[in-house]
PAZAPA-4460 file (N, C-alpha, C; in steps of 0.05 Angstrom, whole numbers, plus 32768, in hexadecimal, padded with zeros to 4 digits):
% residues 329
    n_x    n_y    n_z   ca_x   ca_y   ca_z    c_x    c_y    c_z   seq   type   mol
   8609   802B   7F54   85FA   8041   7F3E   860C   8042   7F2A     1      M     A
   8620   8047   7F28   8636   8050   7F11   8631   8039   7EFC     2      D     A
   8635   801F   7F01   8631   800D   7EE8   8619   800A   7EDA     3      N     A
   8600   8012   7EEE   85E6   8011   7EDD   85E7   8028   7EC7     4      A     A
   85F6   803F   7ECB   85F3   8054   7EB7   85E8   8056   7E9A     5      V     A
   85F6   803E   7E97   85F3   803C   7E71   85D5   8033   7E6B     6      N     A
   85C7   8023   7E87   85B6   801C   7E7B   859A   8022   7E83     7      D     A
   8589   8036   7E72   856F   8046   7E78   855D   8030   7E86     8      P     A
   855C   801D   7E8D   8549   8007   7E91   854F   8002   7EAE     9      T     A
   8568   800B   7EBB   856E   7FFF   7ED7   855A   800A   7EED    10      E     A
   8551   7FFE   7EF9   8541   800C   7F11   8549   802B   7F18    11      P     A
   8560   8028   7F22   856A   8047   7F2A   8563   805A   7F1B    12      W     A
   8560   8063   7F04   855A   806E   7EEF   8537   806A   7EE9    13      L     A
   852C   8058   7EED   8510   805D   7EE4   8500   805F   7EFE    14      L     A
   8509   805C   7F16   84FD   806A   7F2C   8507   807B   7F3C    15      D     A
   8511   8088   7F2D   8516   80A8   7F3B   84FF   80B4   7F3B    16      I     A
   84FF   80C3   7F60   84EB   80D9   7F5C   84FF   80F1   7F55    17      D     A
   84EF   80FE   7F41   84F7   8118   7F37   84F4   812F   7F49    18      F     A
   84E1   812E   7F58   84DC   8143   7F6F   84E7   8144   7F85    19      S     A
   8502   8132   7F84   850F   8132   7F9F   852A   813A   7F90    20      E     A
   852C   813C   7F79   8545   8149   7F6B   8544   8169   7F65    21      L     A
   855F   8171   7F65   856C   818C   7F69   855A   8194   7F4F    22      M     A
   854E   81AF   7F58   8549   81B5   7F36   855A   81CF   7F2B    23      D     A
   8568   81C2   7F19   857B   81CC   7EFC   8578   81E5   7EFA    24      L     A
   855E   81FD   7EFC   855E   8211   7EF9   855F   8220   7F0D    25      R     A
   8568   821B   7F23   8576   8226   7F39   8591   8223   7F2E    26      I     A
   859D   8241   7F31   85B8   8244   7F29   85CE   8231   7F37    27      D     A
   85D4   8231   7F52   85E2   8220   7F61   85DE   8207   7F57    28      Y     A
   85C6   81F1   7F52   85C4   81DC   7F43   85D5   81D5   7F34    29      A     A
   85C9   81ED   7F1A   85D4   81E5   7F01   85F2   81EB   7EFE    30      F     A
   8604   81F7   7F0C   8616   81FC   7F0D   8628   81EB   7F1C    31      K     A
   861A   81E1   7F32   862C   81C3   7F44   862A   81A9   7F2B    32      L     A
   8617   81A5   7F1C   8611   818E   7F01   8623   8196   7EEF    33      L     A
   8626   81AB   7EE6   8635   81B5   7ECC   8651   81C0   7ECC    34      F     A
   8658   81C6   7EE7   8673   81D3   7EE6   8687   81C3   7F03    35      S     A
   8675   81B5   7F0A   8687   81A4   7F22   8686   8184   7F21    36      K     A
   867C   8183   7F08   867E   8160   7F00   868F   8162   7EF2    37      G     A
   8684   814A   7EDE   8691   8140   7EC8   868A   8156   7EB1    38      D     A
   86A7   815E   7EA4   86A1   816F   7E89   868E   8169   7E71    39      S     A
   8690   814E   7E73   867E   8143   7E56   8662   8150   7E5C    40      R     A
   8654   8153   7E75   863A   8162   7E6E   8639   8177   7E68    41      L     A
   864C   8188   7E70   8650   81A3   7E68   8656   81A5   7E4A    42      L     A
   8665   8192   7E44   8669   8197   7E24   8655   8189   7E19    43      I     A
   8645   8174   7E20   862D   816A   7E0D   8617   817C   7E0B    44      S     A
   8613   818E   7E24   85FC   819C   7E25   8602   81B6   7E0C    45      L     A
   861B   81C1   7E10   8625   81DB   7DFF   8623   81D0   7DE0    46      L     A
   8633   81B6   7DD7   862A   81B3   7DBB   8614   81AF   7DB6    47      N     A
   85F7   81A8   7DC8   85DC   81A0   7DC3   85D0   81BD   7DBF    48      A     A
   85DC   81D3   7DCB   85D2   81F1   7DC7   85DA   81F3   7DB1    49      I     A
   85FB   81F5   7D9F   8602   81FD   7D8F   85F7   81F3   7D6E    50      F     A
   85E8   81D2   7D74   85E7   81C3   7D63   85C3   81CA   7D59    51      A     A
   85BA   81D6   7D76   859F   81E0   7D6E   8597   81F5   7D57    52      N     A
   85A9   8206   7D5A   85AC   8217   7D42   85C4   8213   7D31    53      K     A
   85C7   81FA   7D30   85DB   81F3   7D16   85F4   8206   7D0F    54      K     A
   8602   8208   7D2A   8620   8219   7D28   862E   8201   7D28    55      I     A
   8643   8205   7D1B   8657   81EE   7D0B   866E   81F3   7D26    56      P     A
   866A   81E9   7D40   8676   81ED   7D53   8678   81D0   7D64    57      R     A
   868B   81BF   7D67   8688   81A8   7D71   86A0   81B2   7D8F    58      I     A
   8690   81B0   7DA4   86AC   81AB   7DB9   86B7   818F   7DC6    59      I     A
   86CE   818F   7DC3   86DD   8177   7DD3   86E0   817D   7DED    60      K     A
   86EE   818C   7DF0   86F9   818E   7E11   86F4   81B7   7E14    61      S     A
   86F1   81B2   7E2F   86E1   81CC   7E36   86FA   81D7   7E56    62      I     A
   86FF   81EF   7E57   8705   81F2   7E74   86F8   8207   7E82    63      N     A
   86EE   8201   7E95   86DB   820E   7EAB   86EF   821B   7EBA    64      I     A
   86DE   8238   7EB8   86F1   8249   7ECA   86E2   8256   7EDB    65      K     A
   86F3   8264   7EEC   86DE   827B   7F0A   86CD   8287   7EFC    66      N     A
   86B4   8281   7EFB   869F   8295   7EF1   8696   82AF   7EFB    67      P     A
   86A3   82B7   7F11   869D   82CE   7F1D   86A2   82E9   7F11    68      F     A
   868A   82F4   7F12   8696   8313   7F04   8682   8328   7F1B    69      L     A
   8695   833C   7F19   868C   8350   7F2D   8670   835F   7F2C    70      D     A
   865D   8361   7F41   864A   8367   7F3D   864B   8383   7F35    71      K     A
   8633   838E   7F28   8631   83A7   7F1A   8612   83B9   7F2F    72      D     A
   8605   83AA   7F35   85EA   83B8   7F44   85E0   83A1   7F5C    73      S     A
   85D3   83AF   7F6C   85C5   839A   7F79   85B2   8382   7F6F    74      N     A
   85AC   838C   7F4F   859D   836F   7F48   85AE   835A   7F3E    75      E     A
   85CA   8362   7F3C   85D9   8349   7F34   85DB   8338   7F4E    76      D     A
   85D1   833A   7F66   85D6   8328   7F7E   85D1   830D   7F73    77      K     A
   85C5   8308   7F5E   85AE   82F1   7F57   85B7   82E7   7F3B    78      L     A
   85D3   82FB   7F31   85D3   82F5   7F12   85EC   82F5   7F12    79      S     A
   85FD   82F0   7F20   861A   82E6   7F1D   861F   82D1   7F09    80      I     A
   8633   82D0   7EF9   8635   82B8   7EE1   863A   82A6   7EF1    81      L     A
   862E   828B   7EE8   8629   8274   7EF5   864B   8261   7EE8    82      D     A
   8647   8260   7ECB   8662   8257   7EBD   8670   825B   7EAD    83      I     A
   868D   8263   7EAD   8699   826A   7E91   86AA   8258   7E8D    84      R     A
   86AC   8252   7E79   86C0   823F   7E69   86C9   824C   7E47    85      A     A
   86E2   823D   7E4D   86F9   8243   7E31   86F8   822B   7E26    86      D     A
   86F4   8229   7E08   86F2   8214   7DF1   870F   8214   7DEB    87      L     A
   8711   8201   7DE0   8732   81F9   7DD4   873A   8212   7DC5    88      E     A
   872C   8226   7DBA   8735   8232   7DA6   8736   824E   7DB9    89      D     A
   8732   8250   7DC8   8738   826B   7DDC   871C   8277   7DE8    90      G     A
   8709   826E   7DD0   86ED   8282   7DD7   86DA   8272   7DF3    91      T     A
   86D1   8291   7DF6   86CE   828E   7E13   86AA   828A   7E14    92      T     A
   86A1   8279   7E25   8682   8272   7E28   8676   827F   7E49    93      I     A
   8668   828E   7E3F   865B   8291   7E5E   863C   828B   7E56    94      L     A
   8638   827C   7E71   8620   826D   7E7C   8614   827D   7E94    95      I     A
   85FA   827A   7E97   85EE   828E   7EAA   85D3   8275   7EA4    96      E     A
   85CC   8270   7EC3   85B1   826D   7EC1   859C   827E   7EDC    97      M     A
   8584   8281   7ECE   8574   8295   7ED8   8558   828A   7EDD    98      H     A
   8547   8297   7EF0   852B   828C   7EF8   8516   82A3   7EF2    99      M     A
   8524   82B3   7EE4   8512   82CC   7ED5   850D   82D1   7EBD   100      Y     A
   8503   82E5   7EB6   84F9   82E7   7E97   8512   82EF   7E87   101      G     A
   8511   82E3   7E67   8524   82F1   7E59   8523   8314   7E5E   102      L     A
   850F   831D   7E59   850A   8334   7E59   8519   8344   7E68   103      G     A
   8522   833E   7E7E   852B   8347   7E98   854D   8345   7E97   104      E     A
   8555   8332   7E7F   8571   8327   7E82   8586   8335   7E65   105      L     A
   8573   8346   7E4E   857D   8347   7E3D   8596   835C   7E41   106      K     A
   858F   8367   7E52   85A3   8386   7E55   85BE   8377   7E66   107      A     A
   85B7   8362   7E7B   85CD   8357   7E87   85DF   8344   7E76   108      K     A
   85D0   8337   7E6D   85DF   831E   7E5D   85F6   832D   7E49   109      T     A
   85E6   8345   7E38   85F8   8356   7E27   8610   835F   7E31   110      I     A
   8610   8374   7E49   861F   837C   7E59   8635   8361   7E61   111      R     A
   862E   834C   7E6F   8641   8335   7E7C   8651   832A   7E67   112      S     A
   8644   8329   7E43   8651   8328   7E31   8669   8338   7E2E   113      W     A
   865D   8359   7E2B   8672   836D   7E26   868C   8367   7E3B   114      A     A
   8684   8362   7E4B   869B   836B   7E63   86AC   834B   7E5A   115      R     A
   86A9   833A   7E5D   86B7   831C   7E55   86C5   8325   7E3D   116      A     A
   86B4   8329   7E29   86CD   8332   7E0A   86DE   8346   7E0F   117      F     A
   86D9   835A   7E26   86EB   8371   7E21   8702   8367   7E30   118      G     A
   86FD   8352   7E40   8718   834B   7E4F   8722   8338   7E45   119      E     A
   8713   8321   7E2B   8731   8317   7E1F   8746   8317   7E0A   120      E     A
   8747   833F   7E08   8761   8342   7DF8   8770   8350   7E0C   121      L     A
   8786   8341   7E0C   879E   8344   7E1F   87AA   836B   7E13   122      E     A
   87BA   8378   7E26   87C4   8393   7E21   87D9   838B   7E09   123      P     A
   87D3   8399   7DEE   87ED   8396   7DDB   87DC   8384   7DC7   124      G     A
   87CC   8376   7DCC   87BF   8366   7DB4   87B4   8373   7DA3   125      E     A
   87B9   8365   7D84   87A8   8371   7D6D   8786   8362   7D78   126      N     A
   8773   837B   7D73   875B   837A   7D6E   8756   8363   7D62   127      Y     A
   8763   8358   7D49   875C   8340   7D39   875D   8328   7D42   128      L     A
   876B   8321   7D5C   8771   830D   7D69   8759   8308   7D7F   129      G     A
   8743   8319   7D82   872F   831A   7D94   871C   8301   7D8C   130      Q     A
   871B   82EA   7DA1   870A   82CF   7DA0   86F1   82D6   7DA7   131      L     A
   86D9   82CF   7D9A   86C6   82CF   7DA0   86B9   82CD   7DBB   132      P     A
   86AA   82DA   7DC6   869D   82CB   7DDC   867F   82C4   7DDC   133      T     A
   8676   82B1   7DEA   8656   82A3   7DE1   864E   82A9   7E03   134      I     A
   8639   82B2   7E00   8623   82B7   7E16   8609   82A3   7E13   135      A     A
   8607   8296   7E26   85F0   8285   7E2A   85E6   8283   7E42   136      I     A
   85C6   8292   7E3C   85B3   8292   7E59   8595   8286   7E53   137      T     A
   859A   8277   7E6D   857F   8269   7E71   8572   8279   7E7F   138      F     A
   8556   827F   7E73   8543   8291   7E83   8526   8285   7E82   139      A     A
   8516   828B   7E94   84FC   8280   7E9E   84EB   8294   7E9B   140      N     A
   84DB   828F   7E7C   84CC   829B   7E71   84D4   82B9   7E61   141      G     A
   84BB   82C4   7E5B   84C3   82E4   7E55   84AC   82F7   7E60   142      Q     A
   84B8   830A   7E67   84AA   8321   7E7C   849B   8328   7E62   143      V     A
   849B   832A   7E48   848C   8339   7E32   8496   8327   7E1F   144      E     A
   8482   8327   7E0C   8492   831D   7DED   84A2   832A   7DDD   145      P     A
   84BA   8322   7DD7   84CA   8327   7DCC   84C3   8331   7DAE   146      L     A
   84B7   8325   7DA7   84A9   832A   7D88   848F   8327   7D8E   147      N     A
   8484   8344   7D8D   8466   8342   7D8E   8453   8339   7D7C   148      P     A
   845E   8331   7D62   844E   8328   7D51   844A   8305   7D52   149      K     A
   845F   82FA   7D5D   8459   82E2   7D68   8449   82D9   7D7D   150      S     A
   8443   82C3   7D7C   8428   82BA   7D96   843A   82A2   7D9E   151      S     A
   8450   829D   7D8F   8460   8289   7DA0   847C   828C   7DAE   152      E     A
   8484   8286   7DC2   8492   8284   7DD2   84AF   827B   7DC4   153      D     A
   84C1   828A   7DBF   84DF   8273   7DB1   84ED   8271   7DC7   154      K     A
   84EF   8251   7DC7   8504   8244   7DD5   851E   8253   7DE0   155      I     A
   852B   824F   7DBB   8545   8257   7DBE   8551   826B   7DAA   156      H     A
   855C   827B   7DAF   8560   8293   7DA3   857E   8299   7DA0   157      R     A
   8583   829B   7D86   85A1   82A1   7D82   859C   82B8   7D7A   158      L     A
   85B4   82D5   7D84   85BA   82EB   7D81   85D3   82F6   7D79   159      C     A
   85D3   8301   7D60   85EF   8309   7D58   85F2   8320   7D4A   160      M     A
   8608   8332   7D47   8608   834B   7D38   8606   833D   7D1C   161      I     A
   85F5   834D   7D15   85F1   8349   7CF2   85E7   836D   7CE4   162      M     A
   85ED   835F   7CCB   85E4   837A   7CB6   85C1   837F   7CBC   163      D     A
   85B7   8393   7CBD   859E   8394   7CBE   8593   8392   7CAF   164      Y     A
   859D   8395   7C8E   8588   838C   7C76   858E   837B   7C66   165      E     A
   85AC   8369   7C6B   85A6   834E   7C59   85AC   8335   7C6B   166      D     A
   85B2   8344   7C92   85B7   8330   7CA2   85CC   831F   7CA2   167      Y     A
   85E2   8327   7C93   85FD   8321   7C92   860A   831F   7CAE   168      T     A
   8611   830A   7CBC   8621   830A   7CD2   8638   8322   7CD2   169      V     A
   863A   8331   7CE1   864C   8349   7CDE   8663   833B   7CEC   170      F     A
   8668   8329   7D05   8680   8327   7D16   8670   830A   7D24   171      T     A
   8681   82F2   7D27   8675   82E4   7D35   8687   82E6   7D55   172      D     A
   8690   82FC   7D61   8697   8302   7D7D   8683   8300   7D8C   173      A     A
   8667   830E   7D7F   8655   830F   7D90   863A   82F7   7D8A   174      M     A
   863B   82DF   7DA4   8627   82CE   7D99   8616   82CF   7DBA   175      E     A
   85FA   82CE   7DB2   85EC   82D3   7DD1   85DB   82B7   7DC8   176      L     A
   85D8   82A7   7DE0   85C1   829A   7DDD   85AA   8298   7DF1   177      H     A
   858F   829B   7DEE   8584   829C   7E00   8570   8281   7DFE   178      Y     A
   8571   8273   7E15   855A   825F   7E13   8546   825F   7E2C   179      I     A
   852E   825B   7E1E   8514   825F   7E2F   8508   824B   7E3A   180      D     A
   850D   8245   7E55   850E   822D   7E5F   84EC   8229   7E63   181      M     A
   84E5   823B   7E6C   84BE   823E   7E74   84B3   8233   7E52   182      K     A
   84BB   8240   7E41   84AA   8240   7E29   84B6   821F   7E23   183      A     A
   84CD   8219   7E23   84D7   81F9   7E1B   84B9   81E1   7E2A   184      F     A
   84B9   81EB   7E4E   84B4   81DD   7E58   8491   81D4   7E56   185      A     A
   8482   81EE   7E4C   846A   81F8   7E47   8460   81E4   7E2F   186      K     A
   8472   81E3   7E16   8476   81D9   7DFF   8477   81C0   7E01   187      A     A
   8485   81B4   7E11   8485   8195   7E16   846D   818C   7E26   188      V     A
   8468   819B   7E34   8447   8194   7E44   8431   818F   7E34   189      N     A
   842F   81A5   7E25   841A   81A8   7E0D   841F   818D   7DF9   190      E     A
   842D   818A   7DF5   8435   8176   7DDF   843A   8155   7DE7   191      S     A
   844A   8157   7DFB   8446   813D   7E0D   8467   812B   7DF8   192      G     A
   8473   813F   7DF1   848B   8137   7DDF   849D   814B   7DEB   193      S     A
   84B8   8149   7DE3   84CB   8157   7DDD   84D6   815B   7DC3   194      I     A
   84C8   814F   7DB4   84D0   815A   7D8E   84BD   8179   7D94   195      N     A
   84C7   8189   7D8F   84C0   81A0   7D8C   84CB   81AC   7D7B   196      I     A
   84C0   81C6   7D65   84CE   81CB   7D50   84E6   81DD   7D53   197      D     A
   84E7   81EB   7D6D   84FF   81FF   7D78   8511   81EF   7D86   198      D     A
   8515   81D3   7D88   8525   81C4   7D92   8529   81B0   7D84   199      T     A
   8531   81B2   7D66   8536   819D   7D55   854B   818C   7D5E   200      K     A
   8560   8192   7D6E   8579   8186   7D70   856D   8177   7D8C   201      E     A
   8565   815B   7D81   8567   8149   7D9E   856E   814A   7DB7   202      V     A
   8587   8149   7DB4   8597   814D   7DC7   8594   8165   7DDF   203      M     A
   8591   8179   7DCB   8589   8190   7DDA   856C   818C   7DEA   204      F     A
   8558   8184   7DD3   8540   817E   7DEA   8542   8171   7E01   205      A     A
   8558   815A   7DFF   8554   8149   7E15   855F   815C   7E28   206      K     A
   857C   816E   7E27   8580   8177   7E3C   856D   818D   7E4D   207      W     A
   8563   8196   7E41   854F   81AF   7E46   8538   819B   7E54   208      L     A
   852C   8185   7E53   8523   8174   7E58   852A   8173   7E75   209      S     A
   8547   8164   7E78   8553   8165   7E97   854D   8181   7EA7   210      I     A
   855A   8194   7E9D   8559   81AF   7EA9   853B   81BB   7EB1   211      I     A
   8527   81B1   7EA5   8510   81BC   7EA1   8500   81A7   7EB2   212      T     A
   850E   8196   7EC0   84F5   817B   7EC4   84E3   817F   7EDC   213      Q     A
   84EA   819D   7EE8   84D6   81A1   7EFB   84BD   81AA   7EF5   214      K     A
   84BF   81B1   7EDF   84A8   81BF   7ED1   8498   81AB   7EB9   215      E     A
   84A3   8192   7EB2   8499   8182   7EA6   8487   816B   7EAE   216      I     A
   846F   816B   7EA6   8459   815E   7EBC   845C   8141   7EB7   217      N     A
   8461   8136   7E9D   8466   811D   7E9C   847D   810C   7E9C   218      D     A
   8484   8100   7EB9   84A2   80FC   7EB9   84AD   80E5   7EB1   219      K     A
   849E   80D4   7E9E   84A3   80C3   7E8E   84B0   80D2   7E78   220      N     A
   84B3   80E9   7E6E   84B6   80F6   7E5D   84D6   80F3   7E5E   221      I     A
   84DC   80FF   7E75   84FA   8104   7E84   8503   80DF   7E86   222      I     A
   84F9   80D3   7E8A   8502   80B4   7E8E   8505   80AA   7E6E   223      K     A
   84F9   80B3   7E63   84FB   80A6   7E44   8510   80B4   7E38   224      N     A
   8521   80C3   7E3F   8538   80D4   7E2C   8552   80CF   7E36   225      I     A
   8550   80B8   7E4E   8561   80B8   7E5A   8573   809C   7E48   226      C     A
   8579   80A1   7E35   8584   808B   7E1F   85A4   809F   7E1A   227      D     A
   85A8   80AE   7E1F   85C3   80B8   7E18   85D3   80B7   7E32   228      E     A
   85EA   80AD   7E2D   8601   80AB   7E41   8607   80CB   7E49   229      E     A
   8605   80D9   7E45   8609   80F7   7E4F   85E8   80FD   7E5F   230      E     A
   85D8   80F3   7E5A   85BE   80F8   7E68   85B9   80F2   7E85   231      I     A
   85C4   80CF   7E7D   85C5   80C3   7E9A   85DB   80CA   7EA7   232      Q     A
   85F0   80CE   7EA5   8603   80E0   7EB5   85FC   80F1   7EBD   233      M     A
   85EC   8105   7EB2   85E3   811D   7EC1   85CF   8115   7ED7   234      A     A
   85BA   8103   7ED4   85AB   80F8   7EE6   85B5   80EC   7EF9   235      V     A
   85CA   80DC   7EF0   85D2   80CD   7F0D   85E3   80E0   7F1D   236      S     A
   85F1   80F3   7F18   85F7   8106   7F1B   85E5   8114   7F33   237      T     A
   85D5   811C   7F22   85C2   8132   7F33   85AD   8121   7F4C   238      L     A
   85B1   8103   7F49   85A6   80F4   7F5F   85B9   80FA   7F78   239      V     A
   85D2   80EE   7F6F   85E7   80F2   7F87   85EC   8112   7F94   240      R     A
   85E8   811D   7F7D   85E7   813C   7F8E   85D4   8146   7F9D   241      Q     A
   85BB   8139   7F99   85A0   814A   7FA2   859D   8139   7FBF   242      S     A
   85AD   811A   7FC3   85B3   810D   7FDA   85C4   811B   7FEC   243      E     A
   85DB   812B   7FDE   85EE   8133   7FF4   85DF   8152   800B   244      D     A
   85E4   8146   801F   85DD   8158   8034   85E6   8170   802F   245      K     A
   85FB   8172   802E   860C   8194   802D   8605   81A0   8015   246      I     A
   8606   818E   7FF7   85FC   819E   7FE7   85E0   81A7   7FE3   247      A     A
   85CE   8193   7FED   85B3   8190   7FEB   85AD   81B2   8007   248      R     A
   85B8   81B6   801F   85B6   81CD   8027   85BF   81E8   801C   249      Q     A
   85DA   81E5   800D   85DA   8203   7FFD   85C9   8205   7FDF   250      A     A
   85C1   81F3   7FDC   85AD   81F5   7FC6   858D   81FD   7FC6   251      Y     A
   8583   81F4   7FE5   8572   81F8   7FEF   8578   8220   7FF7   252      Q     A
   8589   8225   800D   8592   823E   8009   858C   8253   7FF8   253      R     A
   859E   823F   7FDC   8597   8255   7FC8   857C   8259   7FBE   254      R     A
   8576   8246   7FB9   854E   8243   7FB7   853E   825F   7FC7   255      K     A
   8549   825E   7FDE   8541   826E   7FEC   853D   8280   7FE8   256      D     A
   855B   828F   7FE6   8562   82A7   7FDB   855A   82B2   7FC4   257      E     A
   8551   82A4   7FB2   8545   82A5   7F98   8526   82AC   7FA1   258      I     A
   851B   829F   7FB0   8501   82A2   7FB3   84F7   82BB   7FBE   259      Y     A
   8506   82C6   7FD5   850E   82DD   7FE3   8512   82F4   7FD1   260      F     A
   851F   82EF   7FC2   8524   8306   7FB1   8515   8305   7FA0   261      Y     A
   84FC   82F5   7F8E   84EF   82F2   7F84   84D9   8300   7F8D   262      N     A
   84D3   82F8   7FA6   84BA   8309   7FC1   84C3   8326   7FB9   263      M     A
   84DE   8324   7FC1   84DF   8343   7FCA   84D9   8358   7FAA   264      E     A
   84E2   834A   7F95   84E2   8357   7F7D   84C0   835F   7F72   265      K     A
   84AD   8340   7F80   8496   8347   7F75   8488   835E   7F85   266      L     A
   848F   835B   7FA6   8484   8375   7FB4   848E   838D   7FA7   267      E     A
   84AA   8394   7F9C   84AA   83AB   7F9B   849B   83AF   7F7D   268      F     A
   8497   83A0   7F6D   848F   83A0   7F54   846F   83A8   7F5A   269      Q     A
   8460   839B   7F70   844A   83A2   7F7B   8445   83BA   7F7C   270      S     A
   845A   83C8   7F8D   845B   83E5   7F9B   8460   83F8   7F81   271      K     A
   846C   83F0   7F64   846E   8401   7F52   8451   8401   7F49   272      L     A
   844B   83E9   7F46   842E   83E9   7F36   8415   83FD   7F4D   273      E     A
   841A   83F9   7F5E   8403   8406   7F70   840C   8420   7F6E   274      Q     A
   8429   842B   7F6C   8431   8448   7F68   841B   8451   7F4D   275      Q     A
   8427   8440   7F39   841E   8444   7F1E   8401   844D   7F1E   276      R     A
   83F2   843D   7F2D   83D0   843C   7F2E   83CA   8456   7F3C   277      K     A
   83D8   8467   7F4D   83D3   8473   7F63   83DD   8492   7F4B   278      R     A
   83F1   8491   7F3B   83F5   84A3   7F2A   83E2   84A7   7F1D   279      T     A
   83DD   848D   7F11   83C5   848F   7EF4   83AA   849F   7F00   280      E     A
   83A8   8495   7F1C   838C   849F   7F2C   838B   84BB   7F2E   281      Q     A
   83AA   84C6   7F2D   83AB   84DF   7F38   83A8   84EC   7F1D   282      E     A
   83B5   84E7   7F07   83B7   84F3   7EF2   839C   84F8   7EEB   283      Q     A
   838B   84DD   7EE9   836B   84E1   7EE3   8364   84F5   7EF1   284      K     A
   8366   84F6   7F0A   835B   850D   7F1B   8360   8521   7F12   285      R     A
   8378   8532   7F10   8389   8547   7F03   837A   854E   7EEB   286      T     A
   837B   853B   7EDB   836C   853C   7EC1   8350   8545   7EBD   287      E     A
   8340   853C   7ECE   8324   8543   7ED7   8325   855D   7EDE   288      K     A
   8335   8563   7EF5   832F   857F   7EFD   833D   8593   7EEA   289      E     A
   8348   8588   7ED9   8356   8594   7EBF   833B   85A3   7EB4   290      R     A
   832E   858D   7EA8   8318   858A   7E98   8303   85A2   7EA3   291      K     A
   82FC   8598   7EB8   82E7   85A6   7ECF   82EE   85C6   7ECC   292      R     A
   8306   85C7   7ED5   8310   85EB   7ED9   8310   85F5   7EB8   293      A     A
   831A   85E0   7E9F   8314   85ED   7E87   82F1   85F3   7E82   294      E     A
   82E0   85E1   7E8C   82C4   85E2   7E8C   82BD   8600   7E93   295      K     A
   82C6   85FF   7EAD   82B7   8618   7EBB   82CA   8630   7EB5   296      E     A
   82E3   8630   7EA7   82F1   8644   7E91   82E0   864B   7E7D   297      R     A
   82D0   8639   7E75   82C5   8641   7E59   82A8   864E   7E5E   298      K     A
   8298   8644   7E7C   8285   864E   7E85   8283   866E   7E88   299      R     A
   829F   8674   7E95   829F   8688   7E9D   82A6   869D   7E8C   300      A     A
   82B2   8691   7E71   82B8   86A6   7E64   8296   86AA   7E53   301      E     A
   828C   8693   7E50   8272   869E   7E43   8262   86AD   7E4F   302      Q     A
   8263   86A3   7E67   8252   86BA   7E7A   825F   86D7   7E78   303      E     A
   8273   86DD   7E75   8283   86ED   7E6E   8277   86FF   7E58   304      Q     A
   8276   86F3   7E40   826B   86F8   7E2F   8252   8701   7E2C   305      K     A
   8241   86EB   7E3A   8223   86F2   7E3B   821E   8713   7E4A   306      R     A
   8231   8719   7E5C   822E   872D   7E6A   8237   8748   7E5E   307      A     A
   824F   873C   7E4E   8259   8759   7E3A   8245   875F   7E28   308      E     A
   8233   874A   7E16   8220   8749   7E07   8208   875A   7E11   309      L     A
   8202   8750   7E29   81E2   875E   7E39   81EE   877B   7E42   310      A     A
   8212   8789   7E47   820C   8799   7E4F   8212   87AD   7E33   311      E     A
   8219   87A5   7E1D   821D   87AC   7E04   81FF   87B8   7DFC   312      A     A
   81E3   87A5   7E04   81C7   87A5   7DFC   81C0   87BB   7E12   313      E     A
   81CA   87C0   7E20   81BD   87D5   7E33   81C3   87ED   7E28   314      I     A
   81DF   87E9   7E21   81EC   8804   7E1F   81D7   8815   7E05   315      A     A
   81D7   87FB   7DF6   81D1   8802   7DD5   81AE   880D   7DDD   316      K     A
   81A1   8800   7DED   8187   8808   7DF2   8184   8821   7DFC   317      L     A
   819B   8829   7E14   819A   8845   7E1D   81A0   885B   7E10   318      R     A
   81B7   8851   7DF7   81BB   8866   7DE3   81A1   886B   7DD2   319      K     A
   818D   8855   7DC5   817B   8858   7DBF   816D   8868   7DCD   320      E     A
   8166   8860   7DE6   8154   8874   7DEF   8157   8892   7DF0   321      N     A
   8172   889B   7DF8   817C   88B4   7DF6   8172   88C3   7DDB   322      E     A
   817D   88AD   7DC7   8173   88BF   7DAB   8159   88BC   7DAA   323      E     A
   8147   88B8   7DB5   812B   88BB   7DAB   8121   88CC   7DBF   324      L     A
   8129   88CC   7DD7   8121   88E6   7DE7   812D   8908   7DDB   325      R     A
   8147   8903   7DCD   814E   8913   7DC0   813D   8922   7DAC   326      A     A
   8140   8913   7D9D   8122   8910   7D87   810C   891C   7D90   327      T     A
   80FC   8916   7D9B   80E6   891C   7DAB   80E5   893A   7DBD   328      Q     A
   80FC   8945   7DBE   8102   895B   7DCA   8106   8970   7DB7   329      A     A
***
């Protein structure tokens, strides 16, 4: 198989059953491919991400470190950092793969970035020596549109600290990349091509195609992009890893874990929604009762006024009658 890696027309590549391959959107499979295999795969992916936003940064070597970060809450049980690496200049890169929406990840990714950024400066060191920390998050769609004015789901977002008025970048210390895999797969399925406006860098589109291959309907699109050495290496490695029984079992456990977590989350959200509806119904009933009570109060006031007017009229008539009797007498 290794001798065929450089020839995209070889049967091993053309006859791949993609349904049998691990889903790289599952963080275990993603980490297994990009942090346990040849470092050239991760370097190629990162360079493609930076090139897609025209960032003049080319990685030649990388040092992958232990990615573990302590959990802050129960929500973090499925949010442990997937890959942490250092570049040649000391810049830290954090990479996370998630199967849920970007809206749910914003606060977490900023917190992960802040914690890693704060760890980099050693006691006694000058703040000017603080090196940048780059966070890259793969998300699966958006809970709600980040830009309500736009009808399009943006595939790749680059967020930095900048001046609010003239958009001057204040510092390169914070660099957050958000990549919406669901939006990419949707665009590919609709256009039948990886040539999408938001993925102008071809290599970036190719890597996203491999990562989201489970969601891409036309598998020929995947096979036709395997003309790059790194992409072929990734597919070849993914095939071997998917056939490894131990790796496959670990992958399936992680996949089940995510599935049941999402089921619990959906059930919890369903209960919250039911509670919200009950609360709204109760508020409507309360409001209806309030209006009914207000209406009754006004009716009582009107009755009271009519009674008072009647009594006043009776008193007036009595007085007039008494005056008339006095006159006649």
